[in-house]
GULO-468717 format. One record per residue (C-alpha): y, x, z. Coordinates in Angstrom, 1 decimal, padded with zeros to 4 digits. Example, Ala and Ser with C-alpha at 12.3 -4.5 7.8 and 13.67 -1.06 7.14 Angstrom:
<recs>
+--------+--------+--------+
|     c2 |     c1 |     c3 |
+--------+--------+--------+
| -004.5 |  012.3 |  007.8 |
| -001.1 |  013.7 |  007.1 |
+--------+--------+--------+
</recs>
This chain:
<recs>
+--------+--------+--------+
|     c2 |     c1 |     c3 |
+--------+--------+--------+
| -022.4 | -002.6 | -017.9 |
| -020.8 |  000.0 | -020.0 |
| -017.5 |  002.2 | -019.0 |
| -015.3 |  000.0 | -020.9 |
| -016.6 | -003.0 | -019.7 |
| -016.5 | -002.3 | -016.3 |
| -012.8 | -000.7 | -016.4 |
| -012.0 | -003.9 | -018.2 |
| -013.5 | -005.8 | -015.6 |
| -012.2 | -003.8 | -012.7 |
| -008.5 | -004.2 | -013.9 |
| -009.1 | -008.3 | -014.3 |
| -010.0 | -008.2 | -010.8 |
| -007.1 | -006.1 | -009.7 |
| -004.6 | -008.2 | -011.6 |
| -005.6 | -011.4 | -010.6 |
| -005.0 | -010.1 | -007.2 |
| -001.8 | -008.9 | -007.8 |
| -000.9 | -012.3 | -009.4 |
| -002.1 | -014.5 | -006.7 |
|  000.7 | -012.3 | -004.7 |
|  003.5 | -013.4 | -007.4 |
|  003.3 | -010.5 | -009.3 |
|  004.1 | -010.8 | -013.1 |
|  002.3 | -008.5 | -015.6 |
|  004.7 | -007.0 | -018.2 |
|  001.9 | -004.9 | -019.9 |
| -001.6 | -004.4 | -019.8 |
| -003.4 | -001.1 | -021.2 |
|  000.2 |  000.4 | -022.3 |
| -000.1 |  003.5 | -024.4 |
|  002.1 |  005.8 | -025.3 |
|  001.7 |  010.0 | -026.2 |
|  001.8 |  011.0 | -022.8 |
| -001.7 |  008.9 | -021.6 |
| -002.0 |  005.3 | -020.3 |
| -000.7 |  002.5 | -017.9 |
| -003.4 |  000.3 | -017.0 |
| -000.8 | -002.4 | -015.5 |
|  002.6 | -002.6 | -015.1 |
|  004.1 | -005.8 | -013.2 |
|  007.5 | -007.0 | -011.5 |
|  008.4 | -009.2 | -008.5 |
|  011.9 | -009.9 | -008.2 |
|  013.4 | -006.5 | -008.0 |
|  010.2 | -004.3 | -007.8 |
|  008.4 | -002.8 | -010.5 |
|  004.6 | -002.0 | -009.6 |
|  002.4 |  000.3 | -012.2 |
| -001.0 |  000.3 | -011.0 |
| -004.2 |  002.7 | -012.3 |
| -007.0 |  001.0 | -011.9 |
| -010.5 |  003.0 | -011.0 |
| -013.6 |  000.5 | -011.0 |
| -016.5 |  002.3 | -009.2 |
| -020.1 |  002.0 | -008.4 |
| -021.1 |  002.2 | -005.1 |
| -022.2 |  005.5 | -004.1 |
| -020.3 |  007.2 | -006.8 |
| -019.8 |  011.3 | -006.3 |
| -016.1 |  010.9 | -006.9 |
| -015.3 |  008.3 | -003.5 |
| -015.0 |  005.4 | -005.3 |
| -012.4 |  006.7 | -008.1 |
| -010.2 |  008.8 | -005.5 |
| -011.5 |  012.2 | -007.3 |
| -010.2 |  011.0 | -010.8 |
| -006.7 |  010.3 | -009.7 |
| -006.3 |  014.4 | -009.6 |
| -003.0 |  015.9 | -010.1 |
| -003.1 |  016.1 | -013.7 |
| -003.8 |  012.9 | -014.3 |
| -000.8 |  011.8 | -011.8 |
|  001.7 |  013.9 | -014.1 |
|  000.5 |  012.2 | -017.3 |
|  000.9 |  008.9 | -015.5 |
|  004.3 |  009.8 | -014.2 |
|  005.2 |  011.0 | -018.0 |
|  003.9 |  007.4 | -019.2 |
|  005.6 |  005.8 | -016.4 |
|  009.1 |  007.2 | -017.6 |
|  008.3 |  006.8 | -021.8 |
|  007.8 |  002.7 | -020.4 |
|  010.8 |  002.8 | -018.5 |
|  012.9 |  004.3 | -021.7 |
|  011.3 |  001.7 | -024.1 |
|  012.3 | -000.9 | -021.3 |
|  015.8 |  000.0 | -020.3 |
|  016.4 | -003.4 | -018.3 |
|  013.8 | -001.6 | -015.7 |
|  015.9 |  000.8 | -014.6 |
|  017.6 | -001.4 | -012.2 |
|  013.9 | -002.2 | -010.6 |
|  012.6 | -000.4 | -007.5 |
|  009.4 |  001.5 | -008.5 |
|  006.5 |  001.4 | -007.0 |
|  003.1 |  002.8 | -008.0 |
| -000.2 |  001.9 | -006.8 |
| -003.9 |  003.2 | -007.1 |
| -006.3 |  000.2 | -007.3 |
| -010.1 |  001.2 | -006.3 |
| -012.2 | -001.6 | -007.5 |
| -016.1 | -001.4 | -006.5 |
| -018.5 | -002.6 | -009.3 |
| -021.3 | -003.4 | -007.3 |
| -022.0 | -005.7 | -004.5 |
| -022.1 | -006.5 | -001.3 |
| -018.6 | -005.3 | -000.8 |
| -015.7 | -006.1 | -003.8 |
| -013.1 | -005.3 | -001.2 |
| -010.2 | -003.9 | -003.6 |
| -008.6 | -000.7 | -002.0 |
| -005.3 | -000.1 | -002.8 |
| -003.6 |  003.1 | -002.0 |
|  000.4 |  003.8 | -002.3 |
|  001.0 |  006.7 | -004.6 |
|  003.9 |  008.4 | -003.1 |
|  006.4 |  011.1 | -004.9 |
|  004.6 |  010.2 | -008.5 |
|  008.0 |  010.0 | -010.0 |
+--------+--------+--------+
</recs>
């Protein structure tokens, strides 16, 4: 399983779980000059941006946590600001940002959701 393939699979797993909870997908893999937003969703007056990290068991970076370093968070904050500028209706929505850590190998396939505070 290649990196892009496993990343796409991890995003799909996170998306399916969120859609089952009533979230509606607005954008997937949205790009601007500052970076990419994996998933952008909405539910009622909430806007949710999700960074998805898929990792194999035993990966050295604590299953994706280390890959979400301060420089990545800064780029993501700029990308969110850019996305909201392109979608002015989102200014009315409360923003939530989550990190989804998706295990790529069995036995545990439970997604770990982490709320990201003070990103933007």
